[in-house]
FIRO-258801 format. One record per residue: residue number from 0; x, y, z of N, C-alpha, C in turn; residue in one letter. Coordinates in steps of 0.001 Angstrom, whole numbers. Example, Ala and Ser with C-alpha at 12.3 -4.5 7.8 and 13.67 -1.06 7.14 Angstrom:
<nodes>
k_n.u_n.v_n.w_ca.u_ca.v_ca.w_c.u_c.v_c.w_r
0_13190_-5690_7800_12300_-4500_7800_13200_-3300_7800_A
1_12850_-2250_7080_13670_-1060_7140_12900_30_7870_S
</nodes>
This chain:
<nodes>
k_n.u_n.v_n.w_ca.u_ca.v_ca.w_c.u_c.v_c.w_r
0_-11212_-12706_-22188_-11651_-11112_-22553_-11784_-11294_-23913_M
1_-13536_-10150_-23735_-14365_-9946_-24776_-13839_-9102_-25646_N
2_-13944_-9476_-26937_-13034_-8824_-28180_-13943_-7682_-28679_K
3_-15051_-7389_-28582_-16096_-6635_-28480_-15839_-5537_-28393_D
4_-15575_-5434_-26961_-15329_-4379_-26248_-13735_-3581_-25800_I
5_-14190_-2642_-26065_-12587_-1750_-26188_-12889_-963_-24954_K
6_-11021_-1464_-24001_-11141_-1043_-22628_-10304_-48_-22618_Y
7_-10543_1259_-21756_-9544_1822_-21035_-9707_2205_-20213_F
8_-7891_2225_-20040_-7512_2196_-18466_-7274_3549_-18199_G
9_-7696_4346_-16895_-7512_5706_-16696_-7005_5870_-14901_I
10_-5956_5801_-15280_-5092_6576_-13821_-5470_8244_-13954_D
11_-5924_8820_-12681_-6400_9655_-12568_-5742_10679_-11565_I
12_-4860_11776_-11663_-5059_12708_-10492_-5701_14359_-10562_S
13_-4913_15165_-9429_-5781_16548_-9812_-5896_17456_-11329_H
14_-4438_17078_-11854_-4551_18193_-12959_-4728_17305_-14336_L
15_-4332_16061_-14269_-4539_15444_-15734_-5019_14139_-15411_V
16_-5365_13147_-16215_-6002_12129_-16130_-5162_11102_-17532_F
17_-4022_10069_-17155_-3575_9323_-18339_-4851_7806_-18755_D
18_-4620_7929_-20008_-5422_6866_-19907_-4615_5994_-21272_V
19_-5014_4515_-21248_-4341_3639_-21956_-5297_2935_-22588_T
20_-5775_2469_-24201_-6565_1779_-24351_-6484_406_-24478_D
21_-7305_-730_-25047_-6582_-1869_-24969_-6030_-2306_-26087_S
22_-5759_-1234_-27330_-4951_-1623_-28265_-3582_-981_-27875_D
23_-3193_-400_-26820_-1613_111_-26269_-1941_1346_-26374_G
24_-2732_2493_-26984_-2839_3396_-26993_-2789_4176_-25768_N
25_-1736_5266_-25681_-1849_6298_-24779_-2116_7909_-24637_Y
26_-3228_8037_-24097_-3446_9221_-23919_-3094_10208_-22528_Y
27_-3368_11525_-22711_-3576_12425_-21559_-4062_13504_-21707_Q
28_-5319_13660_-20590_-6004_14681_-20807_-5884_15633_-19233_F
29_-6481_17067_-19818_-6322_17611_-18553_-7752_16988_-17854_K
30_-8132_17016_-16528_-9097_16866_-15349_-9976_17819_-15487_N
31_-10652_18356_-16771_-11531_19435_-16853_-12567_18982_-17788_T
32_-13866_19707_-17721_-14595_19528_-18442_-14249_19128_-20274_I
33_-13469_20219_-20273_-12892_20437_-21923_-12150_19300_-21640_S
34_-10925_18463_-20478_-10400_17267_-20878_-11013_16070_-21590_G
35_-12587_15999_-20458_-13651_15057_-20561_-13951_15095_-22050_F
36_-14485_16430_-22563_-15169_16367_-23701_-14271_15461_-24857_K
37_-12596_15739_-24307_-11896_15343_-25785_-11750_14140_-25576_K
38_-11792_13505_-24188_-11599_11726_-24405_-13041_10979_-24539_F
39_-14858_11931_-24147_-15202_11263_-25108_-15269_10816_-26324_E
40_-14483_11774_-26999_-14559_11039_-28574_-14214_10628_-29231_K
41_-13178_9734_-28271_-12049_8443_-28110_-13717_6955_-27978_L
42_-14431_7435_-27140_-15338_6496_-26973_-16714_5985_-27881_L
43_-17460_5300_-27841_-18914_4654_-28223_-18953_3674_-27700_D
44_-20210_3291_-27906_-21051_2169_-26663_-20353_872_-26150_L
45_-19257_502_-27207_-18631_-488_-26648_-17393_-395_-26029_S
46_-16993_1381_-25493_-16209_843_-24878_-16483_670_-22952_S
47_-15596_815_-22064_-15523_439_-20890_-14529_543_-20425_H
48_-14772_1965_-19344_-13714_2683_-18708_-13464_1963_-17574_C
49_-12493_2446_-16905_-11786_1285_-15843_-10700_2530_-14923_V
50_-11118_2963_-13775_-10048_3562_-13168_-10637_3158_-11549_M
51_-9105_3830_-10791_-9369_3389_-9439_-10023_4346_-8889_E
52_-10886_4249_-7111_-11283_5240_-6515_-9995_5885_-5958_A
53_-9827_7295_-6442_-9126_7636_-5950_-9085_9337_-4811_T
54_-9564_8873_-3650_-10305_10191_-2777_-11410_10348_-3732_G
55_-11400_12132_-4307_-12339_12384_-5153_-11881_12712_-6788_Y
56_-10985_12418_-6864_-10194_13177_-7815_-11118_12270_-9372_Y
57_-12047_11140_-8856_-12273_10438_-10081_-13419_10634_-10290_H
58_-14059_11044_-9716_-15745_11569_-9234_-16486_12412_-10048_Y
59_-15493_13597_-10966_-16364_14276_-11799_-16392_13510_-13221_Q
60_-14656_13013_-13812_-14887_12376_-14659_-16018_10426_-15085_L
61_-16257_10172_-13534_-16947_9161_-13359_-18456_9620_-13644_A
62_-18931_10506_-12846_-19915_11000_-13389_-20545_11595_-14785_Y
63_-19548_11956_-15552_-19554_12542_-16737_-19685_11358_-17682_Y
64_-18895_10300_-17844_-18899_9369_-18425_-19966_8834_-18385_L
65_-20758_8384_-17078_-21635_7817_-16800_-22873_8245_-17191_L
66_-23291_9832_-17121_-24607_10327_-17358_-24486_10402_-18981_E
67_-23517_10189_-19998_-22860_10223_-21097_-22976_8749_-21749_S
68_-23936_7724_-21042_-24081_6932_-21323_-22598_5527_-21615_G
69_-21477_6019_-21452_-20447_4924_-21256_-20426_4195_-20014_I
70_-20163_3095_-20383_-19737_1621_-19130_-18577_2565_-18678_K
71_-18875_2556_-17232_-17712_2513_-16109_-17369_1585_-14946_I
72_-16289_1640_-14856_-16176_689_-13227_-15259_1527_-12669_S
73_-15272_1721_-11262_-14685_2383_-10236_-14097_1245_-9398_V
74_-13048_827_-9714_-12454_-495_-8772_-11780_-196_-7645_E
75_-11861_-898_-6388_-10446_-720_-5176_-9242_-594_-5630_N
76_-8719_312_-4977_-7157_770_-5596_-6363_-619_-4741_P
77_-6720_-1265_-3948_-5582_-2302_-3651_-6020_-3337_-4500_L
78_-7051_-3726_-5052_-7417_-4576_-5870_-6287_-4680_-6956_A
79_-6150_-3125_-7604_-5099_-3266_-8648_-4088_-3176_-8340_V
80_-3464_-2676_-7050_-2278_-2397_-6694_-1842_-4259_-6466_K
81_-2860_-4920_-5984_-2241_-6476_-5668_-1977_-7046_-7298_R
82_-2697_-6430_-8291_-2905_-6889_-9488_-1436_-6314_-10108_F
83_-953_-5788_-9885_58_-4713_-10737_1282_-6005_-9972_I
84_1257_-5855_-8774_2421_-6488_-7750_2348_-8276_-8064_Q
85_1352_-8532_-8480_1429_-9953_-9225_2080_-9838_-10335_M
86_1850_-8812_-11464_2111_-8762_-12666_4254_-8842_-12108_K
87_4678_-8307_-11456_5921_-7900_-11263_6209_-6572_-11721_L
88_5847_-5925_-11537_5808_-4499_-12722_6702_-3801_-11580_S
89_8093_-2985_-11792_8413_-2036_-10835_8066_-826_-11060_K
90_8015_-756_-12892_7443_742_-12923_6730_1352_-12411_I
91_6866_2671_-12046_5640_3438_-11116_5014_4276_-11481_K
92_4611_4424_-12742_4506_6099_-13372_2888_6109_-13997_T
93_2382_7400_-14177_1037_7349_-14362_904_6657_-15457_D
94_1941_6790_-16754_1420_6115_-17780_1451_4632_-17388_K
95_2501_3632_-16487_2509_2557_-16860_1207_1868_-15574_S
96_540_3064_-14864_-1102_2304_-14284_-1337_2211_-14675_D
97_-1860_3350_-16259_-3121_3361_-16981_-3102_2198_-18156_S
98_-1644_2060_-17876_-1530_440_-19057_-2220_-702_-18199_K
99_-1919_-799_-16434_-1902_-2068_-16322_-3613_-1774_-15625_L
100_-3725_-1133_-15275_-5461_-1053_-15194_-6379_-1398_-16130_I
101_-5670_-1273_-17165_-6478_-1372_-18894_-6444_-3413_-18780_C
102_-5386_-3645_-18391_-5089_-5122_-18003_-5703_-5464_-17151_E
103_-5747_-5089_-15983_-6540_-5304_-14958_-7916_-5413_-15385_Y
104_-8652_-4630_-16342_-9945_-4208_-16928_-10316_-5723_-17562_A
105_-9421_-5979_-18569_-9398_-6776_-19455_-9416_-9014_-19136_S
106_-9212_-8780_-17960_-8680_-9971_-17601_-10247_-10520_-17435_Q
</nodes>
Protein backbone atom coordinates (compact mmCIF):
# COMPACT_ATOMS: atom_id res chain seq x y z
CA MET A 1 0.00 0.00 0.00
CA ASN A 2 1.28 3.41 -0.96
CA LYS A 3 1.05 5.71 2.08
CA ASP A 4 0.92 8.83 -0.14
CA ILE A 5 -2.37 7.77 -1.72
CA LYS A 6 -5.66 8.16 0.09
CA TYR A 7 -8.08 5.47 -1.07
CA PHE A 8 -11.84 5.84 -1.14
CA GLY A 9 -13.93 2.68 -1.42
CA ILE A 10 -17.33 3.43 -2.96
CA ASP A 11 -20.43 1.26 -2.85
CA ILE A 12 -22.95 2.85 -5.19
CA SER A 13 -26.68 2.27 -5.59
CA HIS A 14 -29.61 3.97 -7.26
CA LEU A 15 -30.21 6.72 -4.67
CA VAL A 16 -27.02 7.00 -2.61
CA PHE A 17 -23.38 6.03 -2.54
CA ASP A 18 -21.48 4.98 0.57
CA VAL A 19 -17.81 5.88 0.93
CA THR A 20 -15.11 4.74 3.33
CA ASP A 21 -11.64 6.25 3.12
CA SER A 22 -8.33 4.62 3.99
CA ASP A 23 -8.43 6.31 7.41
CA GLY A 24 -11.69 4.48 8.19
CA ASN A 25 -13.97 7.52 7.90
CA TYR A 26 -17.45 6.75 6.54
CA TYR A 27 -19.66 9.05 4.46
CA GLN A 28 -22.89 8.79 2.54
CA PHE A 29 -23.91 11.02 -0.36
CA LYS A 30 -26.87 11.28 -2.71
CA ASN A 31 -26.27 9.77 -6.14
CA THR A 32 -26.79 13.17 -7.79
CA ILE A 33 -24.58 15.96 -9.10
CA SER A 34 -24.95 17.83 -5.78
CA GLY A 35 -23.83 14.67 -3.95
CA PHE A 36 -20.86 14.32 -6.32
CA LYS A 37 -19.82 17.92 -5.57
CA LYS A 38 -20.01 17.34 -1.81
CA PHE A 39 -17.91 14.19 -2.17
CA GLU A 40 -15.38 15.96 -4.38
CA LYS A 41 -14.63 18.39 -1.51
CA LEU A 42 -13.02 15.47 0.37
CA LEU A 43 -10.67 14.67 -2.51
CA ASP A 44 -7.33 15.98 -3.67
CA LEU A 45 -4.82 14.97 -6.34
CA SER A 46 -3.48 12.11 -4.20
CA SER A 47 -6.95 10.53 -3.91
CA HIS A 48 -7.82 7.25 -5.62
CA CYS A 49 -11.49 6.29 -5.79
CA VAL A 50 -12.43 2.65 -6.29
CA MET A 51 -15.90 1.33 -7.10
CA GLU A 52 -17.49 -1.78 -8.52
CA ALA A 53 -19.05 -1.83 -11.96
CA THR A 54 -22.71 -1.82 -10.90
CA GLY A 55 -24.79 -1.94 -14.03
CA TYR A 56 -25.18 1.72 -14.84
CA TYR A 57 -25.31 3.28 -11.36
CA HIS A 58 -21.57 3.94 -11.26
CA TYR A 59 -21.27 5.67 -14.65
CA GLN A 60 -22.22 9.23 -13.70
CA LEU A 61 -19.98 9.34 -10.64
CA ALA A 62 -17.08 7.71 -12.50
CA TYR A 63 -17.29 10.23 -15.35
CA TYR A 64 -17.70 13.14 -12.96
CA LEU A 65 -14.56 12.17 -11.01
CA LEU A 66 -12.59 11.47 -14.19
CA GLU A 67 -13.49 14.88 -15.61
CA SER A 68 -12.43 16.45 -12.29
CA GLY A 69 -8.97 14.89 -12.60
CA ILE A 70 -9.45 12.35 -9.80
CA LYS A 71 -7.92 8.91 -10.26
CA ILE A 72 -10.60 6.22 -10.35
CA SER A 73 -10.75 2.47 -10.77
CA VAL A 74 -13.89 0.59 -11.71
CA GLU A 75 -13.40 -2.99 -10.57
CA ASN A 76 -14.97 -6.27 -11.56
CA PRO A 77 -17.64 -7.04 -8.95
CA LEU A 78 -16.67 -10.73 -8.91
CA ALA A 79 -13.07 -9.86 -7.96
CA VAL A 80 -14.33 -7.69 -5.10
CA LYS A 81 -16.79 -10.38 -4.01
CA ARG A 82 -14.02 -13.00 -3.88
CA PHE A 83 -11.82 -10.62 -1.86
CA ILE A 84 -14.67 -10.12 0.62
CA GLN A 85 -15.18 -13.89 0.85
CA MET A 86 -11.46 -14.36 1.41
CA LYS A 87 -11.69 -11.97 4.39
CA LEU A 88 -14.44 -14.26 5.77
CA SER A 89 -16.76 -11.31 6.24
CA LYS A 90 -20.37 -12.30 6.83
CA ILE A 91 -21.62 -8.74 7.22
CA LYS A 92 -23.22 -7.45 4.02
CA THR A 93 -24.23 -3.80 4.19
CA ASP A 94 -23.44 -0.86 1.93
CA LYS A 95 -21.24 0.59 4.67
CA SER A 96 -19.27 -2.63 5.15
CA ASP A 97 -18.96 -3.07 1.38
CA SER A 98 -17.45 0.41 0.97
CA LYS A 99 -14.94 -0.40 3.72
CA LEU A 100 -13.96 -3.68 2.09
CA ILE A 101 -13.69 -2.08 -1.36
CA CYS A 102 -11.28 0.41 0.20
CA GLU A 103 -9.24 -2.47 1.67
CA TYR A 104 -9.32 -4.20 -1.72
CA ALA A 105 -7.98 -1.04 -3.39
CA SER A 106 -5.12 -0.61 -0.97
CA GLN A 107 -3.80 -4.18 -1.43
